[in-house]
Structure formats: structure tokens, C-alpha cells
C-alpha positions in Angstrom: 50.2 163.1 137.4 48.5 163.4 134.3 48.5 167.1 132.8 46.1 167.0 130.0 42.3 167.1 128.9 40.5 164.2 127.8 39.0 164.5 124.4 36.1 162.8 122.4 38.1 160.5 121.2 38.4 157.5 124.0 41.8 157.1 125.6 43.4 159.8 123.5 44.6 162.8 125.9 45.1 166.3 124.3 48.1 168.2 126.0 48.2 172.1 126.0 51.1 173.6 124.0 54.1 174.5 126.0 56.2 178.0 125.8 59.3 177.8 124.4 61.0 178.2 128.1 58.6 175.0 129.3 60.2 173.4 126.0 63.5 173.9 127.2 63.3 173.0 130.8 61.8 170.0 129.6 64.8 169.1 126.9 67.1 169.7 129.9 65.0 167.4 132.1 65.8 165.0 129.2 69.6 165.5 128.9 69.8 164.8 132.6 68.1 161.8 132.8 70.2 160.5 129.8 73.2 161.6 131.1 72.0 159.6 134.5 71.0 156.6 132.4 67.2 156.8 133.5 66.0 155.8 130.5 62.5 155.2 131.6 62.3 158.5 132.7 63.9 159.9 129.3 61.3 157.9 127.4 58.4 159.4 129.6 59.5 162.7 129.2 60.1 162.2 125.5 56.4 161.3 125.2 55.3 164.2 126.9 57.4 166.4 125.1 56.0 164.9 121.7 52.7 165.2 123.1 53.0 168.8 123.7 55.2 170.4 120.9 55.7 167.5 118.0 58.3 169.0 116.3 61.4 167.8 114.1 63.6 168.4 117.3 61.5 166.3 120.0 61.0 163.3 117.1 65.0 163.4 116.4 65.8 163.3 120.2 63.5 160.6 120.8 65.2 158.6 117.7 68.6 159.0 119.4 67.6 157.7 122.7 66.1 154.7 120.6 69.5 154.6 118.5 71.3 154.3 121.7 69.0 151.5 122.9 69.2 149.3 120.1 66.0 149.9 118.9 67.1 150.7 115.5 63.5 150.3 113.7 61.6 152.8 115.9 64.5 155.2 115.6 64.4 155.1 111.8 60.5 155.5 112.2 60.7 158.9 114.5 63.7 159.9 112.1 61.1 160.0 109.2 58.9 161.6 111.1 61.3 164.3 111.9 62.2 165.0 108.4 58.8 164.9 107.1 58.0 167.8 109.8 61.0 169.8 108.3 62.9 168.4 105.0 65.4 170.8 105.1 66.8 170.1 108.5 70.0 168.6 108.1 70.2 167.2 111.8 67.5 165.2 110.8 69.0 163.4 107.6 72.0 163.0 109.8 70.4 161.2 112.6 68.5 159.4 109.8 71.5 158.1 108.3 73.0 156.7 111.6 69.6 155.1 112.5 69.8 153.2 108.8 73.2 152.4 109.2 72.3 150.9 112.5 69.4 149.1 110.9 71.6 147.7 108.3 70.2 149.8 105.4 73.6 150.9 104.2 72.7 152.5 100.6 69.8 154.3 102.2 72.1 155.3 104.9 74.5 156.9 102.3 71.8 158.7 100.8 70.8 160.2 103.9 74.1 161.3 104.6 74.3 162.9 101.2 71.1 164.6 102.0 72.2 166.2 105.0 75.9 167.5 103.1 73.7 168.9 100.5 71.7 170.9 103.0 74.9 171.8 105.3 77.9 171.4 103.2 80.2 173.0 105.6 79.8 170.9 108.4 83.2 169.0 108.4 82.2 166.8 111.1 79.0 165.4 109.1 81.8 165.0 106.1 83.8 163.0 108.6 80.7 160.6 109.6 80.0 160.3 106.0 83.5 159.0 105.1 83.5 156.5 107.8 80.3 155.2 106.6 81.6 155.1 103.4 84.8 153.1 104.4 83.3 149.9 106.0 79.7 150.7 107.0 79.1 147.5 108.8 82.5 147.9 111.0 82.2 151.3 111.3 78.4 151.1 112.6 79.0 151.5 116.2 81.3 154.9 115.6 78.3 156.2 113.6 75.6 154.9 115.9 77.2 156.4 118.9 77.9 159.8 117.3 77.5 162.9 119.4 73.6 162.6 120.7 71.9 165.6 121.5 72.4 165.4 125.3 76.4 165.6 124.8 
């Protein structure tokens, strides 16, 4: 089922905007699909979410799923999109740090975590993640990569 309107650009479909309730319902569906390990459905729902409301949350959620699946390059790119939408969103910088660490970009990951801490210095779990990343980033990559995702 396609929900959308064809545009004048060939192959492009524009979706009408969704209400906050529809947005949160879609996020709940994504969380449930993640919990069940239905990754194809997760990506389909995330694509729909991004098409209908492309905000920093949607892009960051997509990055988290890609990170869990080992699609590190795509995860980094989606985090960068999320940060571009809202440069002051500390969660985006935290996930960006996780993605960069998984991608092997340790120095850039440290900078991303530092930005997140500057924006939200009171978050202890963020500081702990940063400490782990600094101790031995290659050894602790899995700990950071599998940090608390949005669906937990």
C-alpha cells in the first residue's frame, strides 16, 4: 500500500505531513518491530517516517538501527543529517560518537562525545560512555555501539 502523492519529478513520491499522534504511533510500531527483530519492517517504517516527517529524531533512530546491523557508514551519514537538522541536540551527538567509534574514527568519535557533553553536562550515562570510549576505544567499541537504543 502506497500512501503518497506522485509529484512532477519522476519516481519521487511526496507524503503528506503527519500529526504528532501519528508520529508517535509510528515510532511505537518501529520499537515493537525492533524488539521482535523484524529489521526489514523496521527499515520500511523508518523510511515512511523519514518521508513524512524528516526530523532529527527520525534520522537518529534510523542511524541506531543501522548501527545495530553493522551498517556503520550509513549510520554515520544519518547521524550527520540529524545533527544538521538540530546542531544542539545532544542525543544526536552521542549517537554520532557511537557510530564514528564503530566506523573506526576514534578521534572524531571523541569530539562528538565532547560536543554532546558540552550541550548536556549533567547526563551521567553520557559521561560514562565517554569515559569508556577514552579508556580503550577499540576494545570497548561493542560496549558503546550497543548503548541504550531508542527502542529499549
